[in-house]
C-alpha positions, 0 to 999 in steps of 0.5 A: 573358760578361765583365761580365754578371751571371748568375743560375744555377739552383741546388738549394734545401734540398728539392732543387728548382731555384730562381733565387737573387737577391742579398741584398735583391733580390726574385727575378725574377718569372719564377721560376714559369715555370722550375718549369713548364718540363720538367726536361730543359730546366732541367737543360740550362740548368744544364749550359750555365751561361747562366742568366737570365730571357731563357734561359727565354723561349727568348732570349739576353742581348745582347752587350756591344756590343749592350747598350752602344753607343759612338761612336767605335768601339773601336780607331778611329784618326784621329777628328776633334776635332769628331767625335761621342762618345756612349755609348747603351743601346737599353734599360735605363739607364746606371749609370756612364760614365767617359771618360779622356784619356791624359796623360803617365803618368796620365789626365785625366777627361772631364766628361760627363752622363747624360741624364734617362732614363738612356739616353745619355751625352755630354761637356759639351765638344763637342770632343776633343784632337788627337793623344790617346788616350781610353778609355771604361768604361761600366756599364749595367743592364737591366730585370731588374737585370743589369749589362753592362760595356764598355771601349773605346779610340780615338785622335784625329787627330794632325796632322804640324804643330800650330799654337799661338797664344801670348798674354799676359796670362792669362785673368781679368786686369784690363787697362788701356784700351790693351791690344791682344790679340795672338797669336804663332803657333809656326809660319807660318800659310799660310791666314791667313783660315782662322785669323782666322775661327776667332778672335773678340774681342767687347766688352761694351759692343759696339764695332767690333774689327778684326784685323791681321796682321803677317806670317804669325805674328802676329795682333793685335786692337784697336778704333778707340780705346782701350777704355772702362773697365769693358768686358768682353772675350771672346776665343774661340779655335776653332783646333782642327782648322783647317787653316792650311797643308799638314799643319798644324792648330790645336790650341786650343779655349778662351775667354778673359775680360778686364776693362778697368780704369781709364783711365790714360795716362802721357806722357813728355816726353823734352825736359823729362825728365818723366813725367805720369800721368793717370787719367780725364783727371786728373793724378795725378803728374808724375815726373822721369825720364831717357830715352834719350841722343842716341846711343840715343834712346827711341822716340816714340809710344804704347806699352803695358805688356806685363809687370811685374817687381819686379826683372829682369836687364838685359844689354846684350848681349841687345839689341845693346849688347855689354858696355855694361851688365849689371845683375842687379837692376833694380827696378820694371821694366815692359816697353814693347817687344819690342826692350827698352824699359822703364820702370824704377827706377834706383838707380845714377845721381846724383839730379840726372840725373832731371829734368835729363839723358837718359842711358839706352840707350833706356829711361825711368828713374825714381829708385829705391833698390837692391832697390826701395822703394814710396815712390820715384818708380819704386815709386809708378809700379809700384804704380799701373800695370797691364798694358795701360796706355798710355805715350806718349813725345813730343819724343824725337829718335827715330822713332815705334815700329813698330806690331809692336814690342810693342803699338805698333798704336795708332800706325797709322791705323784704315783702315790697321789694318783693311786688315791683316785677311785677311778684307777 
């Protein structure tokens, strides 16, 4: 029987039948019972090749399926992600359990723990990956020291369409007080209420946080006012196996953590060509800038730093300006909107432009040198800014930035923001 360590009667030097135990192990205490049995039965046992104490008592060792019980069953398909995964023995103890998920050409182990009494193994996580294949290998030891091994495999439910929410920044990031947590889904979400129930954003210290949908593919979360410095944010994505539409299911099950850093807001006065940096209400610097010109003015309103790049290529063709510009190495660039508004270093304009004229295509430029330098106005602002910092533009001839252009939700009144939840 595969995986069952057998003890077979053999001949001692004096010709007597004996059970041989492995080196260092005390022979089974039932050895005397074998000697007391009729020789015909002993011979039958030797011919059958199925030794062990159970035989001598008139029984048979349990099958691997009975000795080690595994859920889901071997060969099961369509197992739900929140289904039970368990390895159990009715007697004896588990010696080793290994569970793996097939991953590309390799395998990824599933962390788990055997109970103190040695009779049950369960995974540390209470959910499985959708559309995945798992293998289970277990070894159990019975009371007489016999080992039984068992191997099983099963596959989880694979939805026709998988729904994934993309977010930024990564978990563990220290963010500015203006961060709005935003999820952009890879496909339209039909049942927005179901998706919203599966996502929670909590703050410590606690404040009211509300969700707002922009269409069927984007869901944002923010409090009434900017976060307090030092706040700890916990985002729980429990989308796995949540049905968001016909044949469409979420696949994410993870927890994200963020820490809110110092409170910094930079105010751009497009009419005065200045950028004033305040931290905790105190002015740190007033920097000369050039904003958008009359034809391409900079958006008014509150925006939030989305990304930071030491250098980036800016091609006018990608934002609707054709061949107006193509600069491969714009230094100290910080994105403010998805439509292409940046705070960035500018090394190609004359010095008198900064603080005197608005000449850009909508961005806010600060004096810099080619390759960037830390002691320029652009370099200083870059070093002193983080993702989530607020940048507010005033006195520009353009309209207020749209709430869904970047993280422009701070420009929406609180009642209107709360009304955008699918649960209200």
